[in-house]
N, C-alpha and C positions, 0 to 999 in steps of 0.2 A: 053288841059288845065292841069295845074299842080297846086295843092294846096300848097301854101307856108306856110300858117299860119292859125290856127283856134283859134278864141277867143270865149270863152263861159262865160255866166253870167246868173245864174238862170236856167240853162238847166239841167234837171234830177238831178244827184248827185253833180253838180258843182254850189254851191251857190255863191261863190265869183268869181270875174273875173279871168279866167284862160286863159293863152296864151300858145299855143302849136306850136312851130316852127317845120316845116317839111322840113329840108334841103334836097338837092339833095341826092338821094340814100336811103332815109328812105322808107322801104317797109313794116314795121310791127310796131305795138305798143304792147309792152310786159309789164307785171307786175303781181303782185299777184292777186289772186281771190278777187273780190270786190273793186278793185281800180278805176274802171270806164272805162276800155278799150272799152267795148261795147257801153257805153254812148258817147264816142268820135266818134265812127263810126256812131251812131244814129244822133249825132249833124251834122256831115258832110252830111248825107242823108237829114236831115231836112232843112239845109240851101240851099241844091241843089234843094229843092222843093217837097220833099216827102209829099204826102197827106194822106197816109194810116197810122193810128195809129198802126195797126197791124204790119206793116213793121218797126215801131220804137219801137216794143216790149211794146206796151201799148194798153189799151182798148179804150181810147178817146184821142184827141189831148191835153187835159188838163194834161195828164200824162207826158208830156215833161217838165212841170213846176216844179221847185224844190219844193218838198212837205213839207220841214221842217225836223227838227231833234230835239234832246233833248235841244240843245242850241239856235236854230234859228227857228223862225216860217216860214211858207211857203211864197214864193215870188209870185208876181202876173204877172211878165213879163219876160219870158226867152228871151235872146238875143244871137244869134250866128252870128259871122262874119267869113267868109271864104275868106282869101286873096289869090288870084291866078293870074297867068299870062294868058291872053287870046291871044294865038298865036302871031300875029304881032301887037296887040293893046297895049295900055298902061296897066300897072298893074291895076287891078280892084278888087272890093270886092263884094261878095254877102252878103247881110244883111237880116236877118229875125228875126222879133220880133212879139209878140202877141200884137195887138192893144186893146184899150178899148172895141171895139165892138166884140172882140173875133176872128177877122180875123188875119191871119198871112201871109201877102204877102212877096214875095222874091223881094228885090230891088237890082239892079246892080248899084254900085257906082264906077265910074272910078276915078283913082288917076291922076289928071292932072299935079301934081308936078313931076312925074317920066317920063322920056323919053321912047319912045318905045324901045323894045329890039333890 
């Protein structure tokens, strides 16, 4: 499996929808301190099904939700989409969001519009 794109919305420090394309050959995410590099890694772990808030650098699962800042209040639902290719199958996406009940299941969504590789 190779992750091609990560889409974040309301996850940790990513309030607005953020799309990160990961083309072939990308092996690292670099940037200055405090820009969200570790939060991108946490988002990938979360969408792949991580259950432990400790492994996402938090005390509870609610810590993955954008907590707000001076300009914007907190959000209630984080959303992470990881688009990837699954071996010989069609492209697909893993989608994880927090539901009203507080559950956050991982959903596999296949993209039927793309032919198999």
